[in-house]
C-alpha positions as CSV (number, residue, x, y, z in Angstrom):
1,M,-22.2,-2.3,-23.9
2,S,-25.7,-1.6,-24.5
3,E,-27.7,0.1,-21.4
4,A,-29.9,-3.1,-21.3
5,G,-26.7,-5.2,-21.7
6,T,-25.0,-3.5,-18.5
7,C,-28.6,-3.5,-16.5
8,E,-29.0,-7.2,-17.0
9,Q,-25.4,-8.2,-15.9
10,I,-25.8,-6.0,-13.0
11,L,-29.0,-8.0,-11.8
12,R,-26.7,-10.9,-12.5
13,L,-24.4,-9.9,-9.9
14,I,-26.6,-8.6,-7.6
15,I,-28.1,-12.4,-7.8
16,E,-24.8,-14.2,-7.1
17,R,-22.9,-11.4,-4.7
18,G,-26.1,-9.4,-3.2
19,P,-26.0,-7.7,-1.1
20,I,-23.9,-5.9,-2.6
21,T,-23.2,-1.8,-3.1
22,A,-23.3,0.1,-6.2
23,G,-19.7,1.0,-5.1
24,E,-18.5,-3.0,-5.3
25,L,-20.5,-2.9,-8.3
26,A,-18.7,0.3,-9.2
27,K,-15.2,-2.2,-9.4
28,I,-16.4,-5.1,-10.5
29,L,-17.6,-3.6,-14.0
30,V,-15.1,-0.9,-14.1
31,L,-17.6,1.5,-14.4
32,T,-18.1,4.7,-12.3
33,P,-20.5,5.0,-8.9
34,A,-23.0,7.4,-10.6
35,A,-23.6,5.3,-13.8
36,V,-24.5,1.6,-11.7
37,R,-27.1,3.7,-9.3
38,R,-28.1,5.3,-12.2
39,H,-29.4,1.6,-13.4
40,T,-29.8,0.6,-9.5
41,S,-32.4,2.8,-9.0
42,T,-34.3,1.3,-12.6
43,L,-33.8,-2.0,-11.1
44,V,-35.3,-0.4,-8.0
45,A,-38.2,1.1,-9.6
46,D,-38.9,-2.2,-11.7
47,G,-38.7,-4.6,-8.4
48,Y,-36.2,-6.4,-9.4
49,I,-33.9,-5.6,-6.4
50,K,-34.1,-3.9,-2.9
51,D,-32.1,-2.6,-0.4
52,H,-30.5,-5.6,2.1
53,E,-32.0,-4.9,5.6
54,A,-29.6,-6.5,7.9
55,P,-28.8,-5.7,11.7
56,S,-25.8,-3.9,12.1
57,L,-23.2,-6.2,14.2
58,G,-20.6,-3.2,14.6
59,P,-20.3,0.1,16.3
60,V,-22.6,2.7,14.8
61,R,-20.8,5.1,12.9
62,R,-21.3,8.4,11.3
63,G,-22.9,9.3,8.0
64,R,-25.3,7.5,5.8
65,P,-24.1,3.5,5.5
66,A,-24.1,2.4,1.7
67,R,-26.7,0.8,0.4
68,R,-26.8,-2.2,-0.3
69,F,-28.9,-4.9,-3.0
70,V,-30.1,-8.1,-3.1
71,A,-33.1,-9.6,-5.6
72,T,-36.7,-10.0,-5.5
73,A,-38.5,-13.0,-6.4
74,A,-39.7,-10.9,-9.4
75,G,-35.3,-10.3,-10.3
76,Q,-34.7,-13.9,-10.0
77,E,-37.5,-14.8,-12.3
78,Q,-36.0,-12.6,-14.5
79,L,-32.3,-14.8,-15.0
80,G,-35.4,-17.7,-16.3
81,Q,-36.5,-20.9,-14.0
82,G,-35.9,-22.9,-16.9
83,Y,-38.7,-26.0,-17.0
84,S,-40.2,-25.0,-13.1
85,D,-43.7,-24.6,-13.7
86,L,-43.8,-27.9,-16.2
87,A,-41.8,-29.6,-13.5
88,T,-44.2,-28.7,-10.5
89,H,-47.1,-29.3,-12.3
90,A,-45.3,-32.9,-13.3
91,M,-44.4,-33.1,-9.6
92,R,-48.0,-32.8,-8.4
93,F,-49.5,-35.1,-11.0
94,L,-46.8,-37.3,-9.6
95,Q,-48.0,-37.3,-6.1
96,E,-51.6,-37.8,-7.2
97,N,-51.1,-40.8,-8.1
98,M,-48.5,-42.0,-6.4
99,G,-48.5,-40.3,-3.3
100,E,-45.7,-39.1,-1.2
101,A,-43.5,-42.5,-1.7
102,G,-44.0,-41.7,-5.7
103,V,-42.6,-38.0,-4.7
104,E,-39.7,-39.5,-2.5
105,E,-38.5,-42.1,-4.5
106,F,-38.7,-39.3,-7.9
107,I,-36.4,-37.6,-5.0
108,A,-34.2,-40.0,-4.5
109,L,-33.3,-41.1,-7.7
110,R,-32.6,-37.0,-9.0
111,T,-30.3,-36.8,-6.1
112,A,-28.5,-40.2,-6.7
113,S,-27.9,-38.8,-10.3
114,L,-26.4,-35.6,-9.3
115,E,-24.4,-37.1,-7.2
116,K,-23.2,-39.6,-10.0
117,R,-22.2,-36.5,-12.1
118,Y,-20.9,-33.9,-9.6
119,G,-18.9,-36.6,-8.1
120,A,-16.1,-37.3,-10.8
121,I,-15.4,-33.7,-10.8
122,L,-14.9,-33.3,-6.9
123,A,-12.9,-37.0,-7.3
124,R,-10.5,-34.6,-9.2
125,A,-10.0,-32.0,-6.9
126,G,-9.0,-34.3,-4.6
127,D,-9.1,-34.4,-0.7
128,N,-9.2,-30.9,0.5
129,I,-12.4,-30.4,1.3
130,A,-11.6,-26.1,0.5
131,D,-11.0,-27.3,-3.2
132,R,-14.0,-29.6,-3.0
133,A,-16.7,-27.0,-2.4
134,A,-14.6,-24.6,-4.8
135,A,-15.2,-27.3,-7.5
136,L,-18.7,-28.1,-6.6
137,T,-19.3,-24.1,-6.7
138,M,-17.9,-24.4,-10.3
139,V,-20.3,-26.9,-10.9
140,L,-23.2,-25.4,-9.7
141,N,-22.3,-22.1,-11.3
142,R,-22.1,-24.9,-14.7
143,E,-26.0,-25.3,-14.4
144,G,-27.2,-22.2,-13.5
145,Y,-27.6,-21.7,-9.5
146,A,-24.9,-18.2,-9.8
147,A,-22.9,-19.8,-7.2
148,S,-20.2,-18.1,-5.0
149,L,-17.8,-19.0,-2.4
150,R,-17.6,-16.7,0.6
151,R,-15.4,-17.1,4.0
152,G,-18.2,-18.5,7.2
153,G,-16.1,-16.8,10.1
154,P,-12.9,-14.5,11.1
155,N,-11.4,-17.3,11.9
156,A,-11.5,-18.9,8.4
157,M,-12.9,-22.4,10.0
158,S,-15.8,-22.5,7.5
159,V,-16.8,-21.4,3.9
160,Q,-20.2,-20.5,2.8
161,L,-21.6,-22.2,-0.5
162,C,-24.1,-18.9,-1.6
163,Q,-27.0,-20.0,-4.5
164,G,-28.0,-16.7,-5.7
165,H,-30.1,-18.6,-7.9
166,C,-32.0,-21.6,-8.4
167,P,-33.3,-22.9,-11.5
168,V,-36.2,-25.0,-10.2
169,L,-37.3,-22.3,-7.2
170,E,-40.9,-23.1,-7.8
171,V,-40.4,-27.0,-7.3
172,A,-38.4,-26.1,-4.6
173,E,-40.9,-23.8,-2.5
174,N,-43.9,-26.5,-2.9
175,F,-41.7,-30.0,-2.7
176,P,-39.2,-29.1,0.3
177,L,-37.5,-32.1,0.3
178,L,-35.8,-31.4,-2.6
179,C,-33.9,-29.3,-0.7
180,E,-32.9,-31.3,2.2
181,A,-32.1,-34.0,-0.1
182,E,-29.6,-31.5,-2.2
183,T,-28.2,-30.5,1.3
184,E,-27.5,-34.4,1.9
185,A,-26.5,-34.6,-1.0
186,F,-23.7,-31.8,-0.6
187,G,-22.8,-33.2,2.2
188,R,-22.1,-36.8,1.0
189,L,-20.1,-35.3,-1.7
190,L,-17.8,-32.8,0.5
191,G,-17.4,-35.5,3.3
192,V,-17.9,-33.3,6.3
193,Q,-21.3,-32.4,8.0
194,I,-22.7,-29.2,6.5
195,Q,-25.6,-27.4,7.4
196,R,-28.0,-25.3,5.5
197,L,-28.3,-21.5,6.7
198,S,-30.7,-20.3,4.5
199,T,-33.0,-20.6,1.1
200,L,-34.6,-19.0,-1.7
201,A,-37.4,-21.2,-0.8
202,N,-38.5,-20.1,2.5
203,G,-37.8,-15.7,1.2
204,E,-34.3,-15.3,1.8
205,H,-32.4,-13.3,-1.0
206,V,-29.9,-16.3,-1.1
207,C,-29.6,-20.2,-0.3
208,T,-26.6,-20.6,2.0
209,T,-25.1,-23.7,2.7
210,N,-21.8,-23.5,5.8
211,I,-19.0,-26.1,5.4
212,P,-16.7,-26.5,8.2
213,L,-13.2,-26.7,6.9
214,G,-11.8,-28.5,10.1
215,L,-9.3,-27.0,12.9
216,P,-6.6,-24.7,11.7
217,K,-2.8,-26.0,12.1
218,N,-2.1,-23.5,14.3
219,L,-5.0,-24.7,17.0
220,R,-4.2,-28.0,16.6
221,K,-0.3,-27.2,17.6
222,T,-0.9,-25.6,20.7
223,N,-4.1,-27.9,21.7
224,P,-2.7,-31.4,20.7
225,R,-5.9,-33.1,22.0
226,L,-8.2,-31.2,20.0
227,T,-7.0,-33.7,17.2
228,G,-9.4,-36.3,17.8
229,V,-12.2,-34.3,18.3
230,D,-15.5,-35.6,16.2
231,R,-15.8,-33.3,13.4
232,S,-19.4,-34.2,12.7
233,S,-20.1,-31.2,15.2
234,E,-18.2,-28.7,13.5
235,G,-20.2,-25.9,12.1
236,N,-23.5,-26.6,14.4
């Protein structure tokens, strides 16, 4: 693979899996950490990625912590925004000529179409929430959202759907109802109450949605009274 091709692949992985270290990227790409660091230095200099700053949750360790990278807005644009600019202008026209009711009707129609397309795929995954979440991740990846599924916490009672890229980011930034409708649609498709924790449209490096998986079997056995708990409150 060419130098440019490797650099593009590293950027795509950072968009999809960030925050991520050069060492982790090296393992995925079967490259030396030094080779990866050369490319990340170029991407930092070009303004496509940056260091991820997050508070430390554990004890302070000796030595310098490994740098973890996330994509910038400029880096996101390198992956392409599709017809985002055209769509934004179309939405503005709709808003000016039909008002908020017209925008809401359009978003409702788009959401219904999304649910119909995705619903058929998730139905084949069965009733297990984790399997349905995996199927949703797969279809989002196919449509350019650089999606991944990650463990939600130490007790594995939830998973987090992470969308590292948004093909309609500019539209979502100007029309937040688009994100809200998408979140509600995902909840209906998965059959559980989910929670959107962060969004690219609000300036975060990834859209993160928490998906509760229900009580672990061992917890149900030791606490039988919990089997009738209202699960609509999980994940909040």
